[in-house]
PDB file as gemmi writes it, atoms N, CA and C in Angstrom:
CRYST1    1.000    1.000    1.000  90.00  90.00  90.00 P 1                      
ATOM      1  N   MET A   1      64.054 103.004  77.446  1.00  0.00           N  
ATOM      2  CA  MET A   1      65.287 102.471  76.696  1.00  0.00           C  
ATOM      3  C   MET A   1      64.621 102.037  75.295  1.00  0.00           C  
ATOM      4  N   GLU A   2      65.371 102.284  74.304  1.00  0.00           N  
ATOM      5  CA  GLU A   2      64.790 101.915  72.985  1.00  0.00           C  
ATOM      6  C   GLU A   2      66.171 101.078  72.363  1.00  0.00           C  
ATOM      7  N   ALA A   3      65.634 100.106  71.482  1.00  0.00           N  
ATOM      8  CA  ALA A   3      66.736  99.486  70.918  1.00  0.00           C  
ATOM      9  C   ALA A   3      66.328  99.117  69.319  1.00  0.00           C  
ATOM     10  N   ARG A   4      67.127  99.117  68.394  1.00  0.00           N  
ATOM     11  CA  ARG A   4      66.639  98.702  67.079  1.00  0.00           C  
ATOM     12  C   ARG A   4      67.459  97.372  66.845  1.00  0.00           C  
ATOM     13  N   ILE A   5      66.471  96.357  66.615  1.00  0.00           N  
ATOM     14  CA  ILE A   5      66.996  95.039  66.353  1.00  0.00           C  
ATOM     15  C   ILE A   5      66.270  94.375  65.131  1.00  0.00           C  
ATOM     16  N   SER A   6      66.699  93.420  64.474  1.00  0.00           N  
ATOM     17  CA  SER A   6      66.304  92.884  63.421  1.00  0.00           C  
ATOM     18  C   SER A   6      64.877  92.048  63.620  1.00  0.00           C  
ATOM     19  N   PRO A   7      64.193  92.002  62.594  1.00  0.00           N  
ATOM     20  CA  PRO A   7      62.873  91.271  62.826  1.00  0.00           C  
ATOM     21  C   PRO A   7      63.113  89.831  63.405  1.00  0.00           C  
ATOM     22  N   ASN A   8      64.125  89.108  62.793  1.00  0.00           N  
ATOM     23  CA  ASN A   8      64.532  87.757  63.384  1.00  0.00           C  
ATOM     24  C   ASN A   8      64.786  87.897  64.873  1.00  0.00           C  
ATOM     25  N   ALA A   9      65.641  88.665  65.333  1.00  0.00           N  
ATOM     26  CA  ALA A   9      66.034  88.720  66.662  1.00  0.00           C  
ATOM     27  C   ALA A   9      64.743  89.160  67.552  1.00  0.00           C  
ATOM     28  N   LEU A  10      63.847  90.089  67.164  1.00  0.00           N  
ATOM     29  CA  LEU A  10      62.681  90.372  67.751  1.00  0.00           C  
ATOM     30  C   LEU A  10      61.827  89.129  67.949  1.00  0.00           C  
ATOM     31  N   ALA A  11      61.682  88.328  66.820  1.00  0.00           N  
ATOM     32  CA  ALA A  11      60.931  87.162  66.942  1.00  0.00           C  
ATOM     33  C   ALA A  11      61.377  86.179  68.065  1.00  0.00           C  
ATOM     34  N   VAL A  12      62.628  86.026  67.912  1.00  0.00           N  
ATOM     35  CA  VAL A  12      63.228  85.154  69.086  1.00  0.00           C  
ATOM     36  C   VAL A  12      63.021  85.639  70.499  1.00  0.00           C  
ATOM     37  N   ILE A  13      63.180  87.009  70.607  1.00  0.00           N  
ATOM     38  CA  ILE A  13      62.836  87.427  72.004  1.00  0.00           C  
ATOM     39  C   ILE A  13      61.407  87.427  72.331  1.00  0.00           C  
ATOM     40  N   ARG A  14      60.508  87.767  71.429  1.00  0.00           N  
ATOM     41  CA  ARG A  14      59.028  87.551  71.640  1.00  0.00           C  
ATOM     42  C   ARG A  14      58.730  86.010  72.023  1.00  0.00           C  
ATOM     43  N   LEU A  15      59.248  85.072  71.341  1.00  0.00           N  
ATOM     44  CA  LEU A  15      59.070  83.769  71.603  1.00  0.00           C  
ATOM     45  C   LEU A  15      59.516  83.445  72.956  1.00  0.00           C  
ATOM     46  N   ALA A  16      60.724  83.768  73.298  1.00  0.00           N  
ATOM     47  CA  ALA A  16      61.389  83.539  74.666  1.00  0.00           C  
ATOM     48  C   ALA A  16      60.405  84.170  75.814  1.00  0.00           C  
ATOM     49  N   ALA A  17      60.064  85.430  75.543  1.00  0.00           N  
ATOM     50  CA  ALA A  17      59.307  86.103  76.496  1.00  0.00           C  
ATOM     51  C   ALA A  17      57.914  85.468  76.746  1.00  0.00           C  
ATOM     52  N   GLN A  18      57.243  84.955  75.624  1.00  0.00           N  
ATOM     53  CA  GLN A  18      56.046  84.263  75.660  1.00  0.00           C  
ATOM     54  C   GLN A  18      56.258  83.057  76.483  1.00  0.00           C  
ATOM     55  N   LEU A  19      57.315  82.324  76.260  1.00  0.00           N  
ATOM     56  CA  LEU A  19      57.514  81.000  76.787  1.00  0.00           C  
ATOM     57  C   LEU A  19      57.604  81.101  78.335  1.00  0.00           C  
ATOM     58  N   GLN A  20      58.131  82.349  78.782  1.00  0.00           N  
ATOM     59  CA  GLN A  20      58.386  82.645  80.269  1.00  0.00           C  
ATOM     60  C   GLN A  20      57.237  83.285  80.920  1.00  0.00           C  
ATOM     61  N   GLY A  21      56.125  83.588  80.046  1.00  0.00           N  
ATOM     62  CA  GLY A  21      54.952  84.266  80.421  1.00  0.00           C  
ATOM     63  C   GLY A  21      55.237  85.816  80.768  1.00  0.00           C  
ATOM     64  N   ARG A  22      56.125  86.399  80.083  1.00  0.00           N  
ATOM     65  CA  ARG A  22      56.599  87.802  80.317  1.00  0.00           C  
ATOM     66  C   ARG A  22      56.265  88.613  79.258  1.00  0.00           C  
ATOM     67  N   SER A  23      56.147  89.942  79.323  1.00  0.00           N  
ATOM     68  CA  SER A  23      56.089  90.899  78.379  1.00  0.00           C  
ATOM     69  C   SER A  23      57.471  90.997  77.740  1.00  0.00           C  
ATOM     70  N   VAL A  24      57.581  91.371  76.467  1.00  0.00           N  
ATOM     71  CA  VAL A  24      58.881  91.554  75.778  1.00  0.00           C  
ATOM     72  C   VAL A  24      59.778  92.553  76.634  1.00  0.00           C  
ATOM     73  N   SER A  25      59.184  93.784  77.100  1.00  0.00           N  
ATOM     74  CA  SER A  25      60.056  94.545  77.796  1.00  0.00           C  
ATOM     75  C   SER A  25      60.313  93.900  79.088  1.00  0.00           C  
ATOM     76  N   ASP A  26      59.698  93.398  79.938  1.00  0.00           N  
ATOM     77  CA  ASP A  26      60.032  92.547  81.019  1.00  0.00           C  
ATOM     78  C   ASP A  26      61.249  91.508  80.903  1.00  0.00           C  
ATOM     79  N   PHE A  27      61.087  90.766  79.802  1.00  0.00           N  
ATOM     80  CA  PHE A  27      61.987  89.833  79.323  1.00  0.00           C  
ATOM     81  C   PHE A  27      63.353  90.516  79.218  1.00  0.00           C  
ATOM     82  N   MET A  28      63.278  91.495  78.377  1.00  0.00           N  
ATOM     83  CA  MET A  28      64.539  92.311  78.031  1.00  0.00           C  
ATOM     84  C   MET A  28      65.155  92.808  79.132  1.00  0.00           C  
ATOM     85  N   VAL A  29      64.370  93.431  80.247  1.00  0.00           N  
ATOM     86  CA  VAL A  29      65.084  93.965  81.272  1.00  0.00           C  
ATOM     87  C   VAL A  29      65.686  92.904  82.133  1.00  0.00           C  
ATOM     88  N   VAL A  30      64.982  91.806  82.413  1.00  0.00           N  
ATOM     89  CA  VAL A  30      65.598  90.674  83.081  1.00  0.00           C  
ATOM     90  C   VAL A  30      66.777  90.247  82.503  1.00  0.00           C  
ATOM     91  N   ALA A  31      66.782  89.867  81.153  1.00  0.00           N  
ATOM     92  CA  ALA A  31      67.889  89.366  80.470  1.00  0.00           C  
ATOM     93  C   ALA A  31      69.044  90.386  80.603  1.00  0.00           C  
ATOM     94  N   ALA A  32      68.891  91.674  80.546  1.00  0.00           N  
ATOM     95  CA  ALA A  32      69.944  92.492  80.539  1.00  0.00           C  
ATOM     96  C   ALA A  32      70.530  92.599  81.925  1.00  0.00           C  
ATOM     97  N   GLN A  33      69.637  92.719  83.016  1.00  0.00           N  
ATOM     98  CA  GLN A  33      70.268  92.338  84.357  1.00  0.00           C  
ATOM     99  C   GLN A  33      70.942  91.211  84.637  1.00  0.00           C  
ATOM    100  N   GLU A  34      70.484  90.116  84.102  1.00  0.00           N  
ATOM    101  CA  GLU A  34      71.317  88.860  84.309  1.00  0.00           C  
ATOM    102  C   GLU A  34      72.617  88.904  83.659  1.00  0.00           C  
ATOM    103  N   ALA A  35      72.711  89.427  82.502  1.00  0.00           N  
ATOM    104  CA  ALA A  35      73.866  89.638  81.815  1.00  0.00           C  
ATOM    105  C   ALA A  35      74.850  90.666  82.462  1.00  0.00           C  
ATOM    106  N   ALA A  36      74.344  91.814  82.951  1.00  0.00           N  
ATOM    107  CA  ALA A  36      75.107  92.633  83.793  1.00  0.00           C  
ATOM    108  C   ALA A  36      75.802  92.103  84.953  1.00  0.00           C  
ATOM    109  N   HIS A  37      74.899  91.198  85.817  1.00  0.00           N  
ATOM    110  CA  HIS A  37      75.322  90.589  86.857  1.00  0.00           C  
ATOM    111  C   HIS A  37      76.560  89.778  86.573  1.00  0.00           C  
ATOM    112  N   LYS A  38      76.346  89.073  85.497  1.00  0.00           N  
ATOM    113  CA  LYS A  38      77.327  87.839  85.108  1.00  0.00           C  
ATOM    114  C   LYS A  38      78.765  88.674  84.861  1.00  0.00           C  
ATOM    115  N   ILE A  39      78.641  89.648  84.144  1.00  0.00           N  
ATOM    116  CA  ILE A  39      79.824  90.341  83.661  1.00  0.00           C  
ATOM    117  C   ILE A  39      80.510  90.881  84.900  1.00  0.00           C  
ATOM    118  N   ILE A  40      79.725  91.593  85.911  1.00  0.00           N  
ATOM    119  CA  ILE A  40      80.279  92.187  87.102  1.00  0.00           C  
ATOM    120  C   ILE A  40      81.014  91.044  87.952  1.00  0.00           C  
ATOM    121  N   GLU A  41      80.218  89.867  87.977  1.00  0.00           N  
ATOM    122  CA  GLU A  41      80.862  88.772  88.820  1.00  0.00           C  
ATOM    123  C   GLU A  41      82.315  88.393  88.119  1.00  0.00           C  
ATOM    124  N   GLU A  42      82.276  88.097  86.890  1.00  0.00           N  
ATOM    125  CA  GLU A  42      83.413  87.695  86.271  1.00  0.00           C  
ATOM    126  C   GLU A  42      84.702  88.785  86.310  1.00  0.00           C  
ATOM    127  N   GLU A  43      84.202  90.035  86.390  1.00  0.00           N  
ATOM    128  CA  GLU A  43      85.274  90.924  86.583  1.00  0.00           C  
ATOM    129  C   GLU A  43      85.802  91.060  87.962  1.00  0.00           C  
ATOM    130  N   GLN A  44      85.173  90.638  88.993  1.00  0.00           N  
ATOM    131  CA  GLN A  44      85.405  90.557  90.289  1.00  0.00           C  
ATOM    132  C   GLN A  44      86.264  89.412  90.664  1.00  0.00           C  
ATOM    133  N   ILE A  45      86.517  88.440  89.719  1.00  0.00           N  
ATOM    134  CA  ILE A  45      87.306  87.340  89.985  1.00  0.00           C  
ATOM    135  C   ILE A  45      88.827  87.694  90.183  1.00  0.00           C  
ATOM    136  N   ILE A  46      89.519  87.239  90.924  1.00  0.00           N  
ATOM    137  CA  ILE A  46      90.918  87.511  91.139  1.00  0.00           C  
ATOM    138  C   ILE A  46      91.735  87.258  89.969  1.00  0.00           C  
ATOM    139  N   ARG A  47      92.415  88.102  89.450  1.00  0.00           N  
ATOM    140  CA  ARG A  47      93.120  87.706  88.253  1.00  0.00           C  
ATOM    141  C   ARG A  47      94.712  88.079  88.637  1.00  0.00           C  
ATOM    142  N   LEU A  48      95.529  87.047  88.462  1.00  0.00           N  
ATOM    143  CA  LEU A  48      96.850  87.038  88.870  1.00  0.00           C  
ATOM    144  C   LEU A  48      97.784  87.208  87.757  1.00  0.00           C  
ATOM    145  N   SER A  49      98.842  88.001  87.702  1.00  0.00           N  
ATOM    146  CA  SER A  49      99.999  88.047  86.745  1.00  0.00           C  
ATOM    147  C   SER A  49     100.637  86.587  86.694  1.00  0.00           C  
ATOM    148  N   LEU A  50     101.333  86.453  85.576  1.00  0.00           N  
ATOM    149  CA  LEU A  50     102.143  85.258  85.524  1.00  0.00           C  
ATOM    150  C   LEU A  50     103.138  85.080  86.796  1.00  0.00           C  
ATOM    151  N   GLU A  51     103.758  86.223  87.050  1.00  0.00           N  
ATOM    152  CA  GLU A  51     104.766  86.194  88.223  1.00  0.00           C  
ATOM    153  C   GLU A  51     104.028  85.899  89.569  1.00  0.00           C  
ATOM    154  N   ASP A  52     102.745  86.492  89.683  1.00  0.00           N  
ATOM    155  CA  ASP A  52     102.052  86.299  90.863  1.00  0.00           C  
ATOM    156  C   ASP A  52     101.439  84.934  91.028  1.00  0.00           C  
ATOM    157  N   GLN A  53     101.067  84.216  89.798  1.00  0.00           N  
ATOM    158  CA  GLN A  53     100.642  82.806  89.699  1.00  0.00           C  
ATOM    159  C   GLN A  53     101.808  81.799  90.273  1.00  0.00           C  
ATOM    160  N   GLN A  54     103.050  82.199  89.688  1.00  0.00           N  
ATOM    161  CA  GLN A  54     104.204  81.297  90.189  1.00  0.00           C  
ATOM    162  C   GLN A  54     104.402  81.464  91.582  1.00  0.00           C  
ATOM    163  N   SER A  55     104.413  82.723  92.125  1.00  0.00           N  
ATOM    164  CA  SER A  55     104.655  82.814  93.632  1.00  0.00           C  
ATOM    165  C   SER A  55     103.752  82.100  94.429  1.00  0.00           C  
ATOM    166  N   PHE A  56     102.384  82.029  93.955  1.00  0.00           N  
ATOM    167  CA  PHE A  56     101.146  81.434  94.707  1.00  0.00           C  
ATOM    168  C   PHE A  56     101.627  79.929  94.619  1.00  0.00           C  
ATOM    169  N   VAL A  57     101.923  79.380  93.493  1.00  0.00           N  
ATOM    170  CA  VAL A  57     102.194  77.924  93.489  1.00  0.00           C  
ATOM    171  C   VAL A  57     103.321  77.620  94.249  1.00  0.00           C  
ATOM    172  N   GLU A  58     104.499  78.366  94.122  1.00  0.00           N  
ATOM    173  CA  GLU A  58     105.771  77.991  95.192  1.00  0.00           C  
ATOM    174  C   GLU A  58     105.157  77.985  96.597  1.00  0.00           C  
ATOM    175  N   ALA A  59     104.445  79.042  96.934  1.00  0.00           N  
ATOM    176  CA  ALA A  59     103.957  79.013  98.363  1.00  0.00           C  
ATOM    177  C   ALA A  59     103.125  77.811  98.711  1.00  0.00           C  
ATOM    178  N   LEU A  60     102.360  77.295  97.914  1.00  0.00           N  
ATOM    179  CA  LEU A  60     101.690  76.159  98.103  1.00  0.00           C  
ATOM    180  C   LEU A  60     102.432  74.969  98.093  1.00  0.00           C  
ATOM    181  N   LEU A  61     103.526  74.787  97.150  1.00  0.00           N  
ATOM    182  CA  LEU A  61     104.325  73.530  97.197  1.00  0.00           C  
ATOM    183  C   LEU A  61     105.342  73.599  98.224  1.00  0.00           C  
ATOM    184  N   ALA A  62     105.794  74.726  98.575  1.00  0.00           N  
ATOM    185  CA  ALA A  62     106.882  74.843  99.847  1.00  0.00           C  
ATOM    186  C   ALA A  62     106.506  75.878 100.678  1.00  0.00           C  
ATOM    187  N   PRO A  63     105.494  75.751 101.584  1.00  0.00           N  
ATOM    188  CA  PRO A  63     105.061  76.655 102.530  1.00  0.00           C  
ATOM    189  C   PRO A  63     106.222  77.009 103.561  1.00  0.00           C  
ATOM    190  N   PRO A  64     106.238  78.258 103.892  1.00  0.00           N  
ATOM    191  CA  PRO A  64     107.175  78.722 104.960  1.00  0.00           C  
ATOM    192  C   PRO A  64     107.143  77.853 106.213  1.00  0.00           C  
ATOM    193  N   GLU A  65     108.095  77.942 107.061  1.00  0.00           N  
ATOM    194  CA  GLU A  65     108.084  77.438 108.383  1.00  0.00           C  
ATOM    195  C   GLU A  65     107.020  78.040 109.214  1.00  0.00           C  
ATOM    196  N   ILE A  66     106.346  77.156 109.970  1.00  0.00           N  
ATOM    197  CA  ILE A  66     105.520  77.679 110.930  1.00  0.00           C  
ATOM    198  C   ILE A  66     106.059  78.385 112.140  1.00  0.00           C  
ATOM    199  N   SER A  67     105.601  79.598 112.445  1.00  0.00           N  
ATOM    200  CA  SER A  67     106.326  80.542 113.559  1.00  0.00           C  
ATOM    201  C   SER A  67     105.942  79.860 114.953  1.00  0.00           C  
ATOM    202  N   PRO A  68     106.688  80.058 116.015  1.00  0.00           N  
ATOM    203  CA  PRO A  68     106.399  79.552 117.288  1.00  0.00           C  
ATOM    204  C   PRO A  68     105.003  79.888 117.808  1.00  0.00           C  
ATOM    205  N   ALA A  69     104.570  81.115 117.387  1.00  0.00           N  
ATOM    206  CA  ALA A  69     103.264  81.635 117.820  1.00  0.00           C  
ATOM    207  C   ALA A  69     102.063  80.910 117.179  1.00  0.00           C  
ATOM    208  N   MET A  70     102.442  80.458 115.894  1.00  0.00           N  
ATOM    209  CA  MET A  70     101.396  79.666 115.121  1.00  0.00           C  
ATOM    210  C   MET A  70     101.259  78.286 115.778  1.00  0.00           C  
ATOM    211  N   LYS A  71     102.530  77.815 116.062  1.00  0.00           N  
ATOM    212  CA  LYS A  71     102.491  76.355 116.660  1.00  0.00           C  
ATOM    213  C   LYS A  71     101.730  76.346 117.863  1.00  0.00           C  
ATOM    214  N   ARG A  72     101.756  77.475 118.809  1.00  0.00           N  
ATOM    215  CA  ARG A  72     101.036  77.413 119.988  1.00  0.00           C  
ATOM    216  C   ARG A  72      99.638  77.565 119.705  1.00  0.00           C  
ATOM    217  N   ALA A  73      99.280  78.447 118.779  1.00  0.00           N  
ATOM    218  CA  ALA A  73      97.879  78.433 118.409  1.00  0.00           C  
ATOM    219  C   ALA A  73      97.266  77.230 117.982  1.00  0.00           C  
ATOM    220  N   LYS A  74      98.010  76.522 117.070  1.00  0.00           N  
ATOM    221  CA  LYS A  74      97.612  75.233 116.580  1.00  0.00           C  
ATOM    222  C   LYS A  74      97.336  74.245 117.731  1.00  0.00           C  
ATOM    223  N   GLU A  75      98.350  74.175 118.713  1.00  0.00           N  
ATOM    224  CA  GLU A  75      98.195  73.290 119.728  1.00  0.00           C  
ATOM    225  C   GLU A  75      97.147  73.702 120.591  1.00  0.00           C  
ATOM    226  N   ALA A  76      96.850  74.856 120.821  1.00  0.00           N  
ATOM    227  CA  ALA A  76      95.639  75.282 121.489  1.00  0.00           C  
ATOM    228  C   ALA A  76      94.270  74.946 121.037  1.00  0.00           C  
ATOM    229  N   HIS A  77      94.253  75.035 119.662  1.00  0.00           N  
ATOM    230  CA  HIS A  77      93.020  74.806 118.769  1.00  0.00           C  
ATOM    231  C   HIS A  77      92.778  73.336 118.851  1.00  0.00           C  
ATOM    232  N   THR A  78      93.835  72.466 118.670  1.00  0.00           N  
ATOM    233  CA  THR A  78      93.764  70.918 118.831  1.00  0.00           C  
ATOM    234  C   THR A  78      93.094  70.653 120.189  1.00  0.00           C  
ATOM    235  N   ARG A  79      93.695  71.291 121.346  1.00  0.00           N  
ATOM    236  CA  ARG A  79      93.179  70.966 122.611  1.00  0.00           C  
ATOM    237  C   ARG A  79      91.712  71.271 122.736  1.00  0.00           C  
ATOM    238  N   LEU A  80      91.345  72.322 122.289  1.00  0.00           N  
ATOM    239  CA  LEU A  80      89.998  72.921 122.393  1.00  0.00           C  
ATOM    240  C   LEU A  80      88.952  71.802 121.634  1.00  0.00           C  
ATOM    241  N   ILE A  81      89.442  71.318 120.451  1.00  0.00           N  
ATOM    242  CA  ILE A  81      88.629  70.480 119.710  1.00  0.00           C  
ATOM    243  C   ILE A  81      88.550  69.174 120.381  1.00  0.00           C  
ATOM    244  N   ARG A  82      89.611  68.725 120.926  1.00  0.00           N  
ATOM    245  CA  ARG A  82      89.570  67.377 121.617  1.00  0.00           C  
ATOM    246  C   ARG A  82      88.731  67.451 122.824  1.00  0.00           C  
ATOM    247  N   GLU A  83      88.748  68.629 123.670  1.00  0.00           N  
ATOM    248  CA  GLU A  83      87.907  68.781 124.825  1.00  0.00           C  
ATOM    249  C   GLU A  83      86.533  69.019 124.561  1.00  0.00           C  
ATOM    250  N   SER A  84      86.206  69.494 123.406  1.00  0.00           N  
ATOM    251  CA  SER A  84      84.627  69.655 123.101  1.00  0.00           C  
ATOM    252  C   SER A  84      84.009  68.295 122.619  1.00  0.00           C  
ATOM    253  N   LYS A  85      84.794  67.205 122.399  1.00  0.00           N  
ATOM    254  CA  LYS A  85      84.174  65.947 121.897  1.00  0.00           C  
ATOM    255  C   LYS A  85      83.524  65.271 123.087  1.00  0.00           C  
TER     256      LYS A  85                                                      
END                                                                             
């Protein structure tokens, strides 16, 4: 891989590589990988539309009624926790 960069940018990269005890090539590869990972992580964050955000907040503020099956499961869980103490 080749890149054309200004002398000033190269000087900064050389200094940073030297400070880390790396070659310029190694420094640039590691820096590019870190930047790539950061971009990928940022893109994998869940993005909600304005309407979805509103629905999410409404569900948090006014959750639906708990179903009978969920109530039984909660009671069973509570019993198990108490018995394990």
